[in-house]
Structures are given as C-alpha cells and as structure tokens.
C-alpha positions as CSV (number, residue, x, y, z in Angstrom):
1,X,29.6,146.6,77.9
2,X,27.7,143.7,76.4
3,X,26.6,142.0,79.4
4,X,24.7,145.2,80.9
5,X,23.0,145.4,77.1
6,X,22.0,142.0,77.1
7,X,20.5,142.5,80.5
8,X,18.9,145.6,79.0
9,X,17.4,143.9,76.4
10,X,16.0,140.8,78.8
11,X,14.5,143.4,80.7
12,X,12.6,144.8,77.6
13,X,11.6,141.2,76.1
14,X,8.6,142.1,73.8
15,X,6.4,138.9,72.9
16,X,5.0,140.8,69.7
17,X,2.2,138.6,68.8
18,X,-1.0,140.6,68.0
19,X,-3.4,140.1,70.7
20,X,-6.4,138.1,69.6
21,X,-9.1,137.6,72.0
22,X,-11.3,134.6,71.8
23,X,-12.5,134.9,75.4
24,X,-12.1,137.1,78.4
25,X,-9.1,137.7,79.8
26,X,-8.3,136.0,82.8
27,X,-7.2,138.3,86.4
28,X,-3.8,137.3,85.9
29,X,-3.8,137.9,82.3
30,X,-5.0,141.4,82.8
31,X,-2.4,142.2,85.9
32,X,0.5,141.2,83.4
33,X,-1.0,143.7,81.1
34,X,-1.4,146.3,83.6
35,X,1.9,146.0,84.8
36,X,3.3,145.9,81.2
37,X,1.7,149.0,80.5
38,X,3.2,150.4,83.7
39,X,6.5,149.9,82.9
40,X,6.0,151.0,79.2
41,X,4.6,154.2,80.3
42,X,7.2,154.8,83.0
43,X,10.5,157.1,82.8
44,X,12.7,156.4,85.8
45,X,16.0,159.0,85.6
46,X,17.4,157.3,88.9
47,X,17.7,154.2,87.0
48,X,19.2,155.8,83.9
49,X,21.5,157.3,86.5
50,X,22.5,153.9,88.2
51,X,23.0,152.4,84.9
52,X,25.6,155.4,83.5
53,X,27.4,155.0,86.9
54,X,27.5,151.1,86.5
55,X,28.3,151.8,82.7
56,X,31.6,153.9,83.8
57,X,32.7,151.9,86.4
58,X,32.4,148.5,84.6
59,X,34.3,149.6,81.2
60,X,37.7,148.1,82.5
61,X,35.8,144.9,83.4
62,X,34.5,144.2,79.8
63,X,35.9,140.9,78.4
64,X,38.1,140.9,75.4
65,X,37.0,139.9,72.0
66,X,39.1,136.7,72.4
67,X,37.4,135.4,75.9
68,X,34.1,134.3,73.6
69,X,36.1,131.2,71.9
70,X,37.9,130.8,75.3
71,X,34.6,130.2,77.1
72,X,34.0,127.2,74.7
73,X,36.6,124.2,75.8
74,X,36.4,122.6,73.0
75,X,37.3,125.3,70.0
76,X,40.5,125.8,68.8
77,X,42.6,128.8,69.7
78,X,45.9,129.5,67.4
79,X,47.9,132.0,66.0
80,X,47.8,132.5,62.6
81,X,49.3,134.6,59.2
82,X,47.1,135.7,56.4
83,X,48.6,134.2,53.2
84,X,46.0,135.1,51.0
85,X,43.0,137.6,50.2
86,X,40.3,137.2,47.5
87,X,38.0,140.6,47.2
88,X,34.3,140.0,46.3
89,X,33.6,140.6,42.4
90,X,30.1,142.6,41.9
91,X,27.6,140.8,42.4
92,X,29.6,137.8,43.8
93,X,30.4,137.3,47.7
94,X,29.8,140.0,49.9
95,X,32.8,139.9,52.2
96,X,36.4,139.3,51.2
97,X,37.6,135.6,51.7
98,X,41.2,134.8,53.4
99,X,43.4,132.0,53.3
100,X,45.2,131.5,56.8
101,X,48.2,129.7,57.8
102,X,48.1,128.3,61.8
103,X,51.4,129.1,63.1
104,X,50.8,127.6,66.6
105,X,48.0,126.0,68.2
106,X,47.6,127.4,71.7
107,X,44.4,125.0,72.2
108,X,43.3,122.2,70.2
109,X,45.4,119.9,67.7
110,X,44.9,119.2,64.0
111,X,46.8,118.4,61.3
112,X,44.6,121.0,59.0
113,X,46.9,124.0,59.2
114,X,45.7,125.6,56.0
115,X,42.2,127.3,56.6
116,X,40.1,129.6,54.8
117,X,37.8,132.1,56.4
118,X,35.4,135.1,55.8
119,X,36.7,138.7,56.8
120,X,33.7,140.7,57.0
121,X,35.7,143.9,56.7
122,X,34.6,146.4,54.2
123,X,36.4,149.5,52.7
124,X,35.1,152.7,54.8
125,X,32.8,155.0,52.7
126,X,31.1,158.2,53.7
127,X,27.8,159.5,52.7
128,X,27.0,163.5,53.4
129,X,23.8,163.8,54.8
130,X,22.9,167.5,55.9
131,X,26.2,168.4,56.6
132,X,27.5,165.5,58.4
133,X,29.8,162.5,57.2
134,X,28.1,159.2,57.7
135,X,30.9,156.6,57.7
136,X,29.8,153.1,56.3
137,X,32.5,150.9,57.5
138,X,32.6,147.4,58.8
139,X,29.6,145.7,60.3
140,X,30.3,144.8,64.0
141,X,31.9,141.8,64.5
142,X,35.5,140.3,66.0
143,X,38.6,142.1,65.8
144,X,39.3,139.8,62.9
145,X,36.8,142.1,60.8
146,X,37.9,145.7,62.0
147,X,41.4,145.5,59.9
148,X,41.6,145.4,56.3
149,X,42.7,141.7,55.4
150,X,46.6,142.1,53.8
151,X,48.9,139.0,53.4
152,X,51.1,139.0,56.4
153,X,48.7,140.2,58.8
154,X,48.6,138.0,62.2
155,X,46.3,137.3,64.4
156,X,45.2,135.3,67.6
157,X,41.8,133.6,66.5
158,X,39.4,131.2,67.9
159,X,37.1,129.0,66.0
160,X,34.9,126.1,66.5
161,X,35.7,122.3,65.4
162,X,32.9,122.9,62.6
163,X,33.8,122.4,59.2
164,X,37.9,122.6,60.2
165,X,38.7,119.4,58.4
166,X,37.3,121.0,55.0
167,X,39.5,123.5,55.9
168,X,37.0,126.5,56.8
169,X,37.1,128.3,59.9
170,X,34.4,130.1,61.6
171,X,36.3,133.0,63.4
172,X,34.2,134.3,66.5
173,X,36.9,135.6,68.6
174,X,40.2,137.5,67.5
175,X,43.3,139.6,68.7
176,X,45.1,141.5,65.9
177,X,48.7,141.0,67.3
178,X,49.7,144.1,65.1
179,X,47.6,146.5,67.6
180,X,49.8,147.2,70.6
181,X,46.7,147.4,72.9
182,X,45.3,144.0,71.8
183,X,48.6,142.4,71.9
184,X,49.1,143.1,75.7
185,X,46.2,140.5,76.2
186,X,47.9,137.6,74.9
187,X,49.7,137.1,77.9
188,X,46.3,136.9,79.6
189,X,45.2,134.4,77.1
190,X,48.3,132.1,77.9
191,X,47.4,132.3,81.6
192,X,44.1,131.3,81.0
193,X,44.6,128.1,79.0
194,X,47.3,127.3,81.7
195,X,44.6,127.3,84.0
196,X,42.4,125.6,82.0
197,X,45.1,123.0,81.3
198,X,45.8,122.5,84.9
199,X,42.1,121.8,85.3
200,X,41.7,118.9,83.0
201,X,38.6,117.3,83.4
202,X,37.5,117.1,86.9
203,X,40.1,119.4,88.9
204,X,38.3,122.5,89.6
205,X,40.8,123.8,92.1
206,X,42.7,126.2,89.4
207,X,39.6,127.4,88.5
208,X,38.9,128.2,92.3
209,X,42.4,130.0,92.9
210,X,41.5,132.0,89.7
211,X,38.6,133.6,91.4
212,X,40.9,135.2,93.2
213,X,43.1,136.6,90.5
214,X,43.6,140.1,89.1
215,X,41.7,140.2,86.0
216,X,38.1,140.2,85.4
217,X,37.3,138.5,82.8
218,X,39.8,135.4,83.5
219,X,37.7,135.4,87.0
220,X,34.4,135.6,85.3
221,X,35.5,132.7,82.6
222,X,36.7,130.6,85.5
223,X,33.3,131.0,87.8
224,X,31.4,130.0,84.4
225,X,33.5,126.7,84.2
226,X,32.7,126.1,87.9
227,X,28.9,126.7,87.7
228,X,29.2,124.2,84.4
229,X,30.9,121.6,86.3
230,X,29.7,118.7,87.5
231,X,32.6,117.7,89.6
232,X,32.3,121.4,91.3
233,X,28.7,120.9,91.8
234,X,29.0,117.4,93.3
235,X,31.6,118.8,95.8
236,X,30.3,120.8,99.1
237,X,34.3,122.7,99.1
238,X,33.8,123.6,95.7
239,X,30.0,125.1,95.7
240,X,31.3,127.0,99.0
241,X,34.5,128.6,97.5
242,X,32.3,130.0,94.6
243,X,29.6,131.5,96.7
244,X,32.4,132.7,99.0
245,X,34.1,134.8,96.4
246,X,30.7,136.3,95.1
247,X,29.8,137.2,98.8
248,X,33.0,139.1,98.7
249,X,32.7,140.8,95.4
250,X,28.3,141.7,96.6
251,X,29.9,143.6,99.8
252,X,32.6,145.5,97.6
253,X,32.3,149.3,97.4
254,X,32.9,149.4,93.8
255,X,30.1,148.8,91.4
256,X,31.6,146.5,88.8
257,X,32.8,144.2,91.7
258,X,29.0,144.0,92.5
259,X,27.7,143.7,89.0
260,X,30.2,140.8,88.2
261,X,29.2,138.6,91.2
262,X,25.5,138.6,90.0
263,X,26.8,138.1,86.4
264,X,28.6,134.7,88.2
265,X,25.3,133.9,90.1
266,X,22.8,134.0,87.0
267,X,23.2,130.6,86.2
268,X,22.2,129.8,89.6
269,X,19.0,131.1,89.0
270,X,18.2,129.5,85.9
271,X,18.5,125.6,84.8
272,X,22.1,124.9,83.2
273,X,21.1,121.3,81.7
274,X,19.9,118.0,82.4
275,X,22.9,116.9,84.1
276,X,22.5,119.1,87.0
277,X,20.4,117.4,89.8
278,X,18.7,120.3,91.0
279,X,14.6,121.6,90.8
280,X,14.0,121.8,87.2
281,X,17.6,121.2,85.9
282,X,19.6,123.9,88.4
283,X,23.0,123.1,89.9
284,X,23.0,121.9,93.7
285,X,25.0,124.9,94.2
286,X,21.6,126.9,93.8
287,X,20.9,126.3,97.6
288,X,19.3,128.5,100.4
289,X,22.9,130.3,100.7
290,X,23.0,131.3,96.9
291,X,19.6,132.7,97.7
292,X,20.6,134.7,100.7
293,X,23.3,136.5,98.2
294,X,20.2,137.5,96.1
295,X,18.5,138.7,99.2
296,X,21.4,140.7,100.1
297,X,21.6,142.5,96.8
298,X,17.9,143.7,96.8
299,X,19.2,146.5,99.0
300,X,22.2,147.9,96.8
301,X,22.5,151.4,96.8
302,X,22.6,151.2,92.5
303,X,19.2,150.6,91.6
304,X,20.2,148.9,88.3
305,X,21.9,146.2,90.3
306,X,19.3,146.3,93.0
307,X,17.1,145.1,90.1
308,X,18.9,142.6,88.6
309,X,19.0,141.0,91.8
310,X,15.1,141.0,92.2
311,X,14.9,139.5,88.7
312,X,17.2,137.0,89.5
313,X,15.7,136.2,92.9
314,X,12.6,135.6,91.4
315,X,13.9,133.4,88.8
316,X,15.6,131.4,91.5
317,X,12.4,130.8,93.4
318,X,10.5,130.2,90.3
319,X,12.7,127.5,89.3
320,X,12.9,126.0,92.5
321,X,9.2,124.8,92.6
322,X,7.7,125.5,89.6
323,X,5.7,122.9,87.4
324,X,5.9,121.7,83.8
325,X,4.6,124.4,81.1
326,X,4.4,127.1,83.9
327,X,5.9,130.5,83.3
328,X,6.9,133.8,85.5
329,X,7.1,137.4,84.0
330,X,8.9,139.5,86.2
331,X,9.0,143.6,86.2
332,X,12.3,144.3,88.0
333,X,11.5,147.9,88.3
334,X,8.3,147.5,89.9
335,X,9.2,144.9,92.4
336,X,6.5,142.5,90.8
337,X,6.0,139.3,89.5
338,X,3.0,137.0,87.9
339,X,3.2,133.6,87.6
340,X,0.7,131.7,85.2
341,X,0.5,128.8,82.7
342,X,1.9,128.8,79.0
343,X,-1.4,129.0,77.6
344,X,-2.7,132.0,79.5
345,X,0.7,133.4,78.5
346,X,0.2,133.5,74.6
347,X,-1.7,136.4,72.9
348,X,0.0,138.7,75.7
349,X,2.1,141.9,74.7
350,X,4.6,142.1,77.7
351,X,7.4,144.2,78.3
352,X,9.4,142.2,81.1
353,X,11.3,139.3,82.3
354,X,9.7,136.0,80.9
355,X,10.7,132.2,81.9
356,X,8.9,129.2,81.4
357,X,9.2,125.3,82.2
358,X,9.1,122.6,79.7
359,X,5.7,121.5,79.0
360,X,5.0,117.7,80.7
361,X,5.6,115.8,77.4
362,X,9.0,117.5,77.2
363,X,9.8,116.9,80.8
364,X,8.8,113.1,80.6
365,X,10.9,112.6,77.5
366,X,14.2,113.8,79.8
C-alpha cells in the first residue's frame, strides 16, 4: 500500500537539524514547537483503526509493479528473455548481471535489443536467532528482482531511455511472465498502452473515458496524465470531467474509492510545474470547484481520509496566495496549521507536513 505509506511518511516529516538558538524564538516558532510536541506525545487509537480499515479496503486497488514505468510516457515497455547470467564473485559486484534480449517493444522503438541489467536477487539465507529463523533474501526492488535469474526467464519490463544506447537497462518495474497471477496483468498493461496511443500528444478524451474504467490503477494513471496535461488544463470540459469523476468517488460508500479521489486531487493542491498557469505553478483546474471537494472530504467518517483532506486543503489555500520564501507547517490530526518564513523555519524540529515556496531570486529566474 505504497501511497498510504508515503502519506504516513509525509505526515511524519522530521526536520532533524539540531535546534541551536542564537536569539529568542518568535511566537510562530514557539507555536510550531508546541504543536510538534503535542503530535509527538499523542496516541490516537481511532486513527490507527481508521488506517487499518482503509488498508483492508484499499488492498485490491494497489498498483502493480509495472505501473511505475507506465506512468512515465518516455520509458520503454518491452517483453524480454533472459539470455545470460553472471553471478558475483567474492569481493566483486554485489548483484548478478544479466543479459536480456528484447522480444517485443510495447512502447518505444530502439535498434538496441541486447541489454544488460542488474538483478538485485540474492540467494535466500537464514540465521537462527532465539529459536526463530530469520530470512535474509532479496532486498525490496521490482518484480524482476524477486525471481532467481535463469536463462530463459521472460519478463515484461519498463526501463528509461538512460544508457539504452550503451546497452544498459535500469529496470524500475516488471511483470514475471512465469508467474500466473502477474501474467494476468498483461492485458491491462496493453489496454493502458492503447489508451495512451489513442490520446497521443493532445487528445485527452481517451484518458477522460478511462476514469470510468473498472481497473483502479488504470484510472489512477489516467487521472495523473490529465492533471499533468496542458491540453486538459486548458480545456474547461476536461477540467470539469476530472473533478466530476473525483466527486463521484468521494461520494462512494467504499473507503478505497474516497481515498483514490484524494490521490487524484493531490496534485491540484501543490505546484506541478512552471508550465501551469495558476498561482505558484498550480494547474488551472485548482479552482474553487476543486476546493469544494477538499472541504467536502473534511467530514469523512474515516479519520485517515479526513486528515488527508485537511492536509490537502491547507496546501491548496497556501499555494493560492503564498509569497516567495514562505512556508506552511500542517498538523492534520490537530486540524492546525502555521505559516511562517523559511528563515523562521530554520532550526525547528517539526512533526508535520511542511511546504515552502521558492525564494524571490528563484522565482524571478523562472
């Protein structure tokens, strides 16, 4: 459940610089410290229960490993066969190096069909500890790293353009085609690539239509493309369509649907790049209609979802009017936030979500 874990991490951001005071703290700084201490010392069983309930409901919505490279339209997607393996010798490279032959490109075109990649697979070993066997297997990586590399293994992989001309592939998403359950994902991958092909560079309609599809991770990738699309951001019809689908999910009885909607809308609360013409780089679809959706989620019966809605609403309002070199610290569980300058933020130990606008010089250089 990587998105929930990522939000958990974001809610617990720690600016770990040791507080060295050369002058008396400002009232804002004192308030931030007090709120941070309150969060750090509090335990909230209802929120633990809310997170657990959401985790259980959201499990079937988890994106497959291959979704990461699919989210990057510039990465290759290909079916490959493993043609050689070089296991590390004592004192040499830590992981096996494998040779791959590209059988078929599903996205991208390249004359380089012989590739070398690193497999992070390691032989499992166990250590006896107080009567328990502890397994030290492969470190967490992609699906490509979970299977012992053997000649003849076939995968569907995603890898960026980086170093491809030199025959190197940095694999950051895969499907093990020998695994029955993973292989069932291939038709969905082909379906998304078909949507992507139909959309091209400027036709957002296929992605809008995909928002109503049955596969959650395809919906999520499509929503992400629309939020990042200049064509969609410039079209009132596209902006309205995305927000309407998000509104429908927020009104669902399923926790997973409501969480999914907030994930779609998260980029609307934070700058997405210079090309976006709204305040501080926000997309145009970061409108009052979007704000109303964040507000509606504040009363969600699941506290974890309501906390996330508060965090995103505070971010949304902050970036709508923030000045250069200004920061916000948000404490969702307390329903509190504090705005202060980047200078005031220095030296504070904070437990909360933190966001800042660029300094004036950086803003001017844009």
